[in-house]
C-alpha positions in Angstrom: 0.0 0.0 0.0 1.3 3.5 -0.9 2.2 5.5 2.1 0.8 9.1 2.4 3.7 11.5 1.9 2.7 13.9 4.7 2.3 11.1 7.1 5.8 9.7 6.3 7.2 13.2 6.8 5.6 13.7 10.2 6.6 10.3 11.4 10.3 11.0 10.3 10.6 13.9 12.7 12.5 13.6 16.0 10.9 14.9 19.2 13.1 18.0 19.0 12.1 18.7 15.4 8.4 18.4 16.3 8.8 20.9 19.1 10.7 23.2 16.9 8.0 23.0 14.2 5.2 23.9 16.6 7.1 27.0 17.7 7.9 27.8 14.1 4.3 27.4 13.0 3.0 29.7 15.7 5.6 32.3 15.0 5.5 32.3 11.2 1.8 31.8 10.6 -1.3 33.9 11.2 -4.6 32.5 12.4 -4.4 29.4 10.3 -1.6 28.0 12.5 -4.2 26.4 14.7 -5.5 24.4 11.8 -2.0 23.2 10.8 -1.2 22.2 14.4 -4.5 20.3 14.8 -3.8 18.4 11.6 -0.2 17.8 12.6 -1.1 16.4 16.0 -3.8 14.2 14.6 -1.5 12.6 12.0 1.3 12.3 14.5 -0.9 10.2 16.8 -2.0 7.8 14.1 -0.1 4.5 13.9 -1.1 4.2 10.2 -2.5 7.0 8.0 -6.3 7.1 8.1 -7.7 10.0 6.2 -11.3 9.1 6.8 -10.6 9.2 10.5 -9.2 12.7 10.2 -12.2 13.9 8.2 -14.5 12.5 10.8 -12.5 14.0 13.7 -12.5 17.5 12.2 -15.8 17.4 10.3 -16.9 20.7 11.9 -13.7 22.5 10.9 -13.6 24.5 7.7 -10.2 23.3 6.6 -11.5 19.8 6.1 -13.4 21.0 3.0 -10.0 21.7 1.5 -8.0 18.9 3.2 -5.7 18.4 0.2 -4.7 22.0 0.1 -4.3 22.1 3.9 -2.1 19.0 3.8 0.1 20.5 1.1 0.5 23.7 3.0 1.3 21.8 6.2 4.0 19.8 4.3 5.6 23.1 3.1 5.5 24.5 6.6 7.2 21.5 8.0 9.9 21.6 5.4 10.5 25.3 6.0 10.8 24.6 9.7 13.2 21.7 9.0 15.4 24.0 6.9 15.5 26.6 9.6 16.2 23.9 12.2 19.0 22.3 10.2 20.7 25.6 9.5 21.3 26.3 13.2 22.7 24.6 16.2 25.8 22.6 16.8 24.7 19.8 14.5 23.5 22.2 11.8 24.6 21.8 8.2 27.1 24.2 6.7 25.4 23.7 3.4 22.1 25.0 4.8 24.0 28.0 6.2 25.7 28.8 2.9 22.4 28.6 1.0 20.8 31.0 3.5 23.9 33.3 3.3 23.6 33.5 -0.5 20.0 34.7 -0.1 21.3 37.3 2.4 23.8 38.5 -0.2 20.9 39.0 -2.7 19.0 41.0 -0.2 22.1 43.2 0.7 22.8 43.8 -3.0 19.3 45.0 -3.7 19.6 47.4 -0.7 23.0 48.6 -2.0 24.8 47.7 1.2 28.0 46.7 -0.6 30.5 47.1 2.3 28.7 44.4 4.4 28.4 42.2 1.2 32.2 42.4 0.8 32.8 41.4 4.4 30.3 38.5 4.1 31.7 37.2 0.9 35.3 37.0 2.2 34.1 35.2 5.3 31.9 32.8 3.3 34.6 32.0 0.8 36.9 31.0 3.6 34.1 28.7 5.0 33.5 27.2 1.5 37.2 26.5 1.1 37.6 25.0 4.6 34.6 22.6 4.0 35.8 22.0 0.4 32.6 23.1 -1.4 33.5 24.4 -4.8 29.9 24.9 -5.9 29.4 27.5 -3.3 32.9 29.0 -4.0 31.7 29.5 -7.5 28.5 31.3 -6.5 30.3 33.5 -4.1 32.8 34.4 -6.8 29.9 35.4 -9.0 28.7 37.9 -6.3 32.3 39.1 -5.7 32.8 39.9 -9.4 29.4 41.5 -9.7 30.1 43.7 -6.7 33.6 44.6 -8.1 32.2 45.6 -11.5 29.6 47.9 -9.9 32.5 49.9 -8.3 33.6 51.7 -11.5 35.6 54.3 -9.5 38.3 51.7 -8.6 41.1 50.1 -10.6 39.6 46.6 -10.9 41.9 45.1 -13.6 44.2 43.1 -11.4 41.4 42.0 -9.0 39.2 40.9 -11.9 41.9 38.7 -13.3 42.4 37.1 -9.9 38.7 36.4 -9.6 38.6 34.9 -13.1 41.5 32.6 -12.2 39.7 31.5 -9.0 36.5 31.0 -11.0 38.3 28.8 -13.6 39.9 26.8 -10.9 36.5 26.2 -9.2 35.0 25.3 -12.6 37.8 22.8 -13.2 37.3 21.2 -9.8 33.5 20.9 -10.4 34.0 19.4 -13.8 36.7 17.0 -12.6 34.5 15.8 -9.7 31.5 15.5 -11.9 33.4 13.3 -14.4 34.7 11.0 -11.7 31.2 10.8 -10.2 29.8 9.8 -13.7 32.4 7.0 -14.0 31.7 5.9 -10.4 27.9 5.8 -10.9 28.1 4.0 -14.3 30.2 1.3 -12.7 28.3 0.9 -9.4 24.8 1.4 -10.8 24.6 0.5 -14.5 27.1 -2.5 -14.3 26.9 -3.7 -10.8 24.2 -6.4 -11.2 25.5 -7.6 -14.5 29.1 -7.8 -13.3 28.0 -9.9 -10.3 26.3 -12.2 -12.8 29.6 -12.5 -14.7 28.1 -10.9 -17.8 30.9 -10.9 -20.4 29.8 -7.6 -22.0 29.6 -5.9 -18.6 33.1 -7.1 -17.8 34.4 -5.7 -21.1 32.6 -2.4 -20.3 34.2 -2.3 -16.9 37.7 -2.9 -18.4 37.1 -0.1 -20.9 35.9 2.3 -18.3 39.0 1.7 -16.2 41.2 2.9 -19.1 39.8 6.4 -18.6 42.6 8.9 -18.1 41.1 10.2 -14.8 41.4 6.6 -13.4 45.1 6.2 -13.9 46.4 8.0 -10.8 44.9 9.7 -7.7 46.6 12.9 -8.7 44.2 13.2 -11.6 41.4 13.9 -9.0 41.3 17.6 -8.1 39.1 17.5 -5.0 38.7 15.4 -2.0 35.4 14.1 -3.2 36.8 13.3 -6.6 39.6 11.3 -4.9 37.1 9.4 -2.9 35.2 8.5 -6.1 38.5 7.4 -7.7 39.3 4.9 -4.8 35.7 3.7 -4.6 35.8 2.7 -8.3 39.1 0.8 -7.8 37.9 -0.9 -4.6 34.8 -2.1 -6.5 37.0 -3.4 -9.3 39.3 -5.3 -6.9 36.3 -6.7 -5.0 34.9 -8.0 -8.3 38.3 -9.5 -9.3 38.7 -11.3 -5.9 41.6 -9.2 -4.7 40.8 -8.3 -1.1 44.3 -6.9 -0.4 44.0 -4.2 -3.0 40.3 -3.6 -2.1 41.4 -3.0 1.5 44.2 -0.6 0.4 41.7 1.6 -1.5 39.1 1.6 1.3 41.9 2.5 3.8 42.9 5.4 1.6 39.2 6.5 1.5 39.1 6.7 5.3 42.3 8.7 5.3 40.8 11.2 2.9 37.7 11.6 5.1 39.7 12.0 8.3 42.3 14.5 7.2 39.6 17.2 7.1 37.4 17.0 10.2 35.2 19.8 8.9 34.5 18.0 5.6 33.9 14.7 7.5 31.5 16.3 9.9 29.5 18.0 7.1 29.1 14.7 5.3 28.5 12.4 8.3 26.2 10.0 6.3 28.8 9.4 3.6 31.6 9.0 6.1 29.5 6.4 8.0 29.0 4.5 4.7 32.8 4.7 4.0 33.5 3.2 7.5 31.0 0.3 6.8 32.6 -0.4 3.5 36.0 -0.4 5.1 34.8 -3.0 7.6 33.6 -5.2 4.7 37.0 -5.0 3.2 38.6 -5.8 6.5 36.4 -8.9 6.7 37.4 -10.0 3.2 41.1 -9.4 3.9 41.0 -10.9 7.4 42.2 -7.6 9.0 40.2 -8.0 12.1 42.6 -5.8 14.2 41.0 -2.9 12.4 37.5 -3.8 13.6 37.5 -2.4 17.2 38.7 1.2 16.3 36.4 1.3 13.2 33.4 0.2 15.2 34.2 2.9 17.8 34.2 5.5 15.1 30.8 4.4 13.8 29.3 4.3 17.3 30.7 7.8 18.0 28.7 9.3 15.1 25.7 11.1 16.5 22.3 9.9 15.3 20.0 12.8 14.4 16.9 10.6 14.0 15.5 7.2 14.7 16.3 5.9 11.2 20.0 6.7 11.6 20.0 5.4 15.1 18.7 2.1 13.9 21.2 1.9 11.1 24.1 2.6 13.5 22.8 -0.1 15.8 22.4 -2.9 13.3 25.7 -2.0 11.5 27.7 -2.1 14.7 26.0 -5.1 16.2 26.3 -7.1 13.0 30.0 -6.4 12.7 30.6 -6.9 16.4 29.3 -10.4 16.1 31.4 -11.0 13.0 34.5 -9.7 14.8 34.0 -12.1 17.8 33.2 -15.1 15.6 36.2 -14.5 13.3 38.6 -13.8 16.1 37.3 -16.8 18.0 36.6 -14.6 21.1 33.1 -16.0 21.5 33.0 -15.7 25.3 33.8 -12.0 25.1 31.2 -11.6 22.4 28.5 -13.1 24.7 29.0 -10.2 27.1 27.5 -7.9 24.5 24.2 -9.6 24.2 22.5 -8.6 27.4 22.7 -4.9 26.2 22.2 -5.6 22.5 19.3 -8.0 22.5 16.7 -5.6 24.0 17.7 -3.1 21.3 17.3 -5.7 18.7 13.9 -6.6 19.9 12.8 -3.0 19.9 14.0 -2.2 16.4 13.8 -5.5 14.5 10.8 -4.3 12.4 13.0 -1.4 11.2 15.9 -3.6 10.1 16.1 -5.0 6.6 15.2 -8.7 6.5 18.5 -9.7 5.0 20.6 -8.0 7.7 18.2 -9.1 10.5 18.4 -12.8 9.6 22.2 -12.6 9.3 22.3 -11.1 12.8 20.0 -13.9 14.1 22.3 -16.5 12.6 25.4 -15.0 14.1 23.8 -14.8 17.5 22.8 -18.5 17.2 26.4 -19.3 16.3 27.7 -17.5 19.4 25.4 -19.6 21.6 26.1 -22.8 19.6 29.9 -22.5 19.9 29.5 -21.8 23.7 27.4 -25.0 24.1 24.3 -23.0 25.1 22.2 -25.1 22.8 18.8 -24.0 24.1 19.6 -20.4 23.4 21.0 -21.3 20.0 17.8 -23.1 19.2 15.8 -20.0 20.1 17.6 -17.9 17.5 17.6 -20.7 14.9 13.8 -20.8 15.3 13.6 -17.0 14.8 15.2 -17.6 11.3 13.1 -20.7 10.5 9.8 -19.2 11.5 10.4 -15.7 10.1 7.3 -14.7 8.0 9.1 -13.8 4.8 9.8 -17.3 3.5 11.8 -16.1 0.4 14.4 -14.1 2.5 18.0 -15.3 2.8 17.3 -18.9 1.7 20.9 -19.9 2.2 20.7 -18.8 5.9 17.5 -20.7 6.4 18.9 -23.8 4.9 21.9 -23.7 7.1 19.7 -23.1 10.1 17.7 -26.2 9.3 20.9 -28.3 9.2 22.4 -26.7 12.4 19.2 -27.2 14.3 19.7 -31.0 13.8 23.0 -30.8 15.8 21.3 -28.6 18.4 18.4 -31.0 18.9 20.9 -33.9 19.1 22.8 -32.0 21.9 19.5 -31.3 23.7 18.6 -35.0 23.7 15.6 -34.5 21.4 16.3 -37.7 19.5 12.5 -38.2 19.0 12.5 -35.0 16.9 15.5 -35.7 14.8 13.8 -38.1 12.4 11.0 -35.6 11.7 13.4 -32.7 11.4 15.5 -34.7 9.0 12.6 -35.3 6.7 11.5 -31.6 7.0 15.0 -30.4 6.1 15.3 -32.9 3.3 11.9 -31.8 1.8 12.8 -28.1 2.1 16.2 -28.5 0.4 14.7 -30.7 -2.3 12.0 -28.1 -3.1 14.6 -25.4 -3.6 16.6 -27.7 -5.9 19.6 -27.2 -3.7 20.1 -30.7 -2.3 23.8 -30.8 -3.1 26.3 -33.5 -2.0 27.2 -31.5 1.1 23.6 -31.3 2.3 23.0 -35.0 1.4 26.0 -36.0 3.5 24.9 -34.0 6.5 21.3 -35.2 6.4 22.2 -38.9 5.9 24.6 -38.8 8.8 22.1 -37.0 11.1 19.6 -39.7 10.2 22.1 -42.3 11.4 22.7 -40.4 14.6 19.0 -40.3 15.3 18.8 -44.1 15.3 21.8 -44.6 17.7 21.1 -45.5 21.4 22.5 -42.5 23.3 23.8 -44.9 26.0 25.8 -46.9 23.5 28.9 -44.6 23.5 31.0 -46.8 21.3 28.4 -46.9 18.5 27.8 -43.1 19.0 31.5 -42.4 18.6 31.6 -44.6 15.5 28.7 -42.7 13.9 30.4 -39.4 14.7 33.7 -40.6 13.3 32.0 -41.8 10.1 30.3 -38.4 9.9 33.6 -36.6 10.1 35.3 -39.0 7.6 32.4 -38.4 5.1 33.0 -34.6 5.4 36.7 -34.9 5.0 36.3 -37.1 1.9 33.9 -34.6 0.5 36.4 -31.8 1.1 38.9 -33.5 -1.2 36.5 -32.9 -4.2 34.7 -29.7 -3.3 35.9 -26.2 -2.1 34.6 -26.0 1.5 34.3 -22.2 1.3 31.2 -22.6 -0.9 29.3 -24.3 1.9 27.6 -22.2 4.5 27.6 -24.3 7.7 30.6 -26.5 6.8 32.8 -24.9 9.4 30.2 -25.0 12.1 29.5 -28.8 11.7 33.2 -29.6 11.4 33.9 -27.7 14.7 31.0 -29.5 16.4 32.2 -32.9 15.3 35.8 -32.3 16.4 34.6 -31.1 19.8 32.3 -34.1 20.2 35.0 -36.7 19.2 37.7 -35.2 21.4 35.5 -34.4 24.4 36.3 -30.7 24.2 34.4 -27.5 24.2 33.9 -25.9 20.7 35.6 -22.7 21.9 38.7 -24.8 22.7 38.6 -26.4 19.3 38.3 -23.0 17.6 41.3 -21.6 19.4 43.4 -24.7 18.6 42.5 -24.2 14.9 44.3 -20.8 14.9 
């Protein structure tokens, strides 16, 4: 169902923004402010937009007869208030301030107050330079030249040539950044899906694109943003070519570019956060887990201005925290995070993308599984298996079905194993994904289900046979293609040697 635009806007506001809007509406509106506030409060209280309920509630009010007009006016009032709110305060946007300042220059020019204009232009040019915003530098140079040419009583030749030189430099920076952005967007948007699918034509297009003169050295990029585009293009290329070391190098350079200008980084906090997340992905691919803790701290330190951003920061950091502890085999330390993190996950799970949510569920299940907390592991495996969107993350669901067999075995639920085996078999068969790995796992779990748990010798023989089957399979198939292989191997090794899985994991280092 299509969501009402005004409803979506109202619901996106933070409590502070809502308070500001109400004050703004009362200050910047005449008598009709009451109508806007009544409508605003009514929409804000609705869990889902219901226009008929609003019409019924305000059936005696005149504005209901023109509800569409009133809604549009309210939307503009909210946006005006948001612009005013975002242009001020410690977390305000410099871009909003510069836009407002350009309007002030226009007003000063019309009033002929040139001396104040000159002072403001000099100050604003310094700000635009510090924050590396050539589009605003160019607009300010326009006003500076216009002001100069109006002062015919002065010798303006030398000053005019300086301004023209500055303007040409700003134009070149803008053109250079735009060209690199075009290359960046063509690669990451037009070719991304096809390259992933190993489309030969797309690969040829990518190779041709990378021959562009601007992509030969970083020095060809004239602005910080252009350099970031340059390295993002090459990081994508090395990701596609399976070269995590080079991908890591380019992502590391991107972080350096962001962090060598704190003003630029602060102005573009959203893009900086994305760069940190991409850096974590490259750290994971390159197995550079020592970079995880400081990078996660940087992400956590970024202030969230709204609930949407707060949720993003939460699921990004939680997901990577789990990955970090699983990959560094510090499972016990990772478990200490969960008492604080799980209530947050429960509160925000409906706001997290299904793919990310199920990946988090699976990693939580693994933390408990490797710690022999099998009942807790089963709880999170069930969260995956009974998640309502049946088409989401099928590979995670399939592995969860297999892993739950080991969990039920450990919990002594032998009477369930046979039914679970048949269920897992049917599910995998339906998806046409019953590969040799899954066949091996299911057949061995079926044998385990039939063993008398008191017959330790037979149980050990079955487990040994299970392990031998997987080792034989490993000789013919790359184990990295099987999600769940490592988990089952670790479990079998722990079972056969009478050790905890955390000990087996550490011994494997």
